[in-house]
C-alpha positions in Angstrom: -84.6 -9.5 -9.2 -82.4 -7.5 -6.9 -84.1 -5.9 -3.9 -83.4 -2.3 -3.1 -82.2 -2.0 0.4 -83.6 1.0 2.2 -82.4 0.8 5.8 -80.9 -1.5 8.4 -81.3 -2.4 12.0 -78.9 -4.3 14.2 -80.0 -6.9 16.7 -77.3 -8.2 19.0 -78.0 -11.4 20.9 -74.4 -11.9 21.9 -73.5 -13.5 25.1 -70.4 -15.6 25.6 -71.9 -18.6 27.4 -69.9 -21.4 29.2 -70.1 -24.6 27.2 -70.0 -27.9 29.2 -67.3 -30.4 28.3 -68.3 -32.9 25.5 -71.5 -31.0 24.7 -70.5 -30.8 21.1 -70.1 -28.2 18.3 -72.1 -25.5 20.1 -73.1 -22.0 19.3 -71.6 -19.7 22.0 -72.9 -16.4 20.7 -74.9 -15.0 17.8 -76.3 -11.8 16.3 -78.4 -10.7 13.3 -79.0 -7.6 11.2 -82.3 -6.9 9.5 -82.5 -5.0 6.3 -85.7 -3.4 5.0 -86.4 -4.0 1.3 -89.3 -3.0 -0.9 -91.7 -5.9 0.0 -89.6 -7.9 2.5 -87.1 -7.9 5.3 -83.8 -9.6 4.8 -82.4 -11.1 7.9 -78.6 -11.7 8.1 -77.7 -14.1 10.9 -74.2 -14.8 12.3 -73.0 -17.2 14.9 -69.7 -18.3 16.6 -69.4 -22.1 17.1 -67.0 -23.8 19.5 -66.0 -27.5 19.6 -66.1 -28.5 23.3 -65.5 -32.2 22.6 -62.3 -34.1 22.8 -62.6 -35.2 19.2 -62.4 -33.8 15.7 -65.9 -33.0 14.5 -67.3 -32.2 11.1 -70.3 -29.8 11.0 -73.2 -30.4 8.6 -76.0 -28.2 7.5 -78.3 -27.2 10.3 -81.1 -24.6 10.9 -81.8 -21.4 12.7 -85.0 -19.8 14.0 -85.8 -16.2 14.7 -88.5 -15.4 17.2 -90.5 -12.5 18.6 -91.8 -13.7 21.9 -93.6 -17.0 21.3 -94.0 -16.3 17.6 -91.6 -17.8 15.1 -90.8 -15.1 12.5 -88.6 -17.0 10.2 -86.6 -20.2 9.9 -83.6 -20.8 7.6 -81.0 -23.3 6.7 -77.4 -23.0 7.9 -75.4 -23.5 4.8 -72.4 -21.1 5.1 -70.0 -22.4 7.8 -66.3 -22.0 7.9 -64.5 -24.2 8.6 -66.3 -27.6 8.5 -63.8 -29.6 10.4 -63.0 -28.5 14.0 -60.3 -29.8 16.3 -61.0 -29.8 20.0 -61.2 -26.2 21.3 -61.4 -24.7 17.8 -63.9 -22.0 16.6 -65.9 -21.7 13.4 -68.4 -19.1 12.1 -71.8 -19.4 10.5 -73.4 -16.8 8.3 -76.7 -17.0 6.4 -79.7 -15.0 5.4 -83.4 -15.5 5.2 -86.3 -13.4 3.7 -89.4 -12.4 5.6 -92.5 -11.1 3.8 -93.5 -7.6 4.6 -96.8 -5.8 4.4 -97.0 -2.2 3.3 -96.2 0.2 6.2 -95.0 -2.6 8.5 -92.1 -1.6 10.7 -89.1 -3.7 11.6 -90.3 -6.6 13.8 -89.3 -6.9 17.5 -86.7 -9.7 17.8 -86.4 -11.6 21.1 -84.5 -14.7 20.2 -82.2 -16.4 17.7 -81.5 -20.1 18.1 -79.5 -22.7 16.2 -79.6 -26.4 15.6 -76.3 -27.5 14.2 -75.6 -31.1 13.1 -72.2 -32.6 13.4 -70.4 -35.9 13.7 -67.1 -37.2 15.0 -64.4 -38.0 12.5 -61.0 -39.6 12.6 -58.1 -37.3 13.7 -56.6 -37.7 10.2 -59.2 -35.3 9.0 -58.0 -32.5 11.3 -57.0 -29.4 9.4 -53.5 -28.0 9.7 -53.3 -24.5 11.1 -52.0 -21.5 9.1 -51.0 -18.2 10.6 -53.5 -15.3 10.0 -53.7 -11.7 11.0 -56.6 -9.3 10.3 -56.7 -5.6 9.6 -59.6 -3.2 9.1 -59.6 -0.4 6.5 -62.4 2.3 6.3 -63.4 3.2 2.8 -64.3 6.8 1.8 -68.1 5.9 1.6 -68.1 4.4 5.1 -67.8 0.8 4.1 -65.3 -1.5 5.8 -62.7 -3.7 4.2 -61.3 -6.6 6.3 -57.9 -7.8 5.1 -56.7 -11.2 6.2 -53.0 -12.0 5.7 -52.5 -15.7 5.7 -49.0 -17.2 6.1 -48.0 -20.9 5.5 -45.7 -22.1 8.2 -45.7 -25.7 6.9 -42.9 -27.3 5.0 -45.1 -28.0 2.0 -47.6 -26.1 -0.1 -50.9 -25.4 1.6 -53.7 -26.1 -0.9 -57.2 -24.8 -0.7 -56.8 -22.7 2.4 -59.9 -21.9 4.4 -60.2 -18.6 6.3 -62.8 -16.9 8.3 -63.2 -14.0 10.7 -65.6 -12.5 13.2 -65.9 -8.8 13.9 -66.4 -8.2 17.7 -66.9 -5.2 19.9 -64.4 -4.2 22.5 -66.4 -6.2 25.0 -66.4 -9.3 22.8 -69.9 -9.2 21.3 -70.1 -10.7 17.8 -71.3 -8.2 15.2 -70.5 -9.9 11.8 -68.6 -12.8 10.3 -67.6 -14.1 6.9 -65.3 -16.7 5.3 -64.3 -18.6 2.3 -62.2 -21.4 0.9 -59.7 -20.5 -1.8 -60.4 -23.3 -4.3 -57.4 -24.5 -6.4 -55.1 -22.1 -4.6 -51.8 -23.1 -3.0 -49.7 -21.0 -0.6 -46.0 -22.0 -1.0 -44.1 -23.2 2.1 -43.2 -20.0 4.0 -45.4 -17.9 1.6 -48.2 -15.5 2.2 -51.5 -14.4 0.6 -53.8 -11.5 1.4 -57.6 -11.9 1.0 -60.0 -9.0 1.2 -63.6 -9.1 2.5 -65.9 -6.1 2.0 -68.5 -5.1 4.5 -71.3 -2.7 3.3 -71.6 0.7 4.9 -75.3 -0.2 5.6 -73.9 -2.4 8.4 -71.3 0.1 9.6 -73.8 2.9 9.8 -76.2 0.9 12.0 -73.4 -0.3 14.2 -72.5 3.4 14.8 -76.1 4.2 15.6 -76.1 1.5 18.3 -72.7 2.4 19.6 -71.4 -1.0 18.5 -67.9 -0.4 17.1 -66.1 -3.3 15.4 -63.0 -3.1 17.6 -61.6 -6.7 17.2 -61.0 -9.1 14.4 -60.8 -12.7 15.4 -59.6 -14.7 12.4 -58.8 -18.4 11.7 -57.1 -20.1 8.7 -56.2 -23.7 8.0 -55.8 -26.1 5.1 -56.7 -29.8 4.7 -55.1 -32.5 6.7 -52.5 -35.0 5.4 -55.3 -37.3 4.2 
């Protein structure tokens, strides 16, 4: 049964942290948004991951934990990550949601921490994805919602099958607000061709960003397709 969303609050835990060499596929910043529903809170969590190793890595499902002081409010599985394979120095995005029970009259809980445990393993360089060219554009809708358009170009000499694309929305200062992504299954971009993909961001998010003075000023997008193997 669909939950009726009543309100939203933004929590930003965004801090671009230095990542030691060879530490792994590490979360460098994260944020979350909490939505009030009839009998629960829905927590949307976002993170930016960086491959600081000298190898191609493949990320696997991990977990995240939301805390209020010493209390663990909710734990969840990391299942939405784009892309899975990361070359050295590449970025990926994580985006998942968890549900917290809510008692009648309970206000939005105070959040003090969001932590991640991401599993990954090293793979052969043959699994490295091939880069595509991508640009992002924001469009405001009449109701206040936001549309993010990603235009993906194929610079390769052959068709780019099953392209994967993702983006993060950042403030002018570089704080992560939101991210999303997808793989276009059974889709091929001809050599030299282009495709435009639209992502919709609910006005519930944009309204709360405005309340907190957190304007989505930057789009950082990535796009690639499978390696030769």
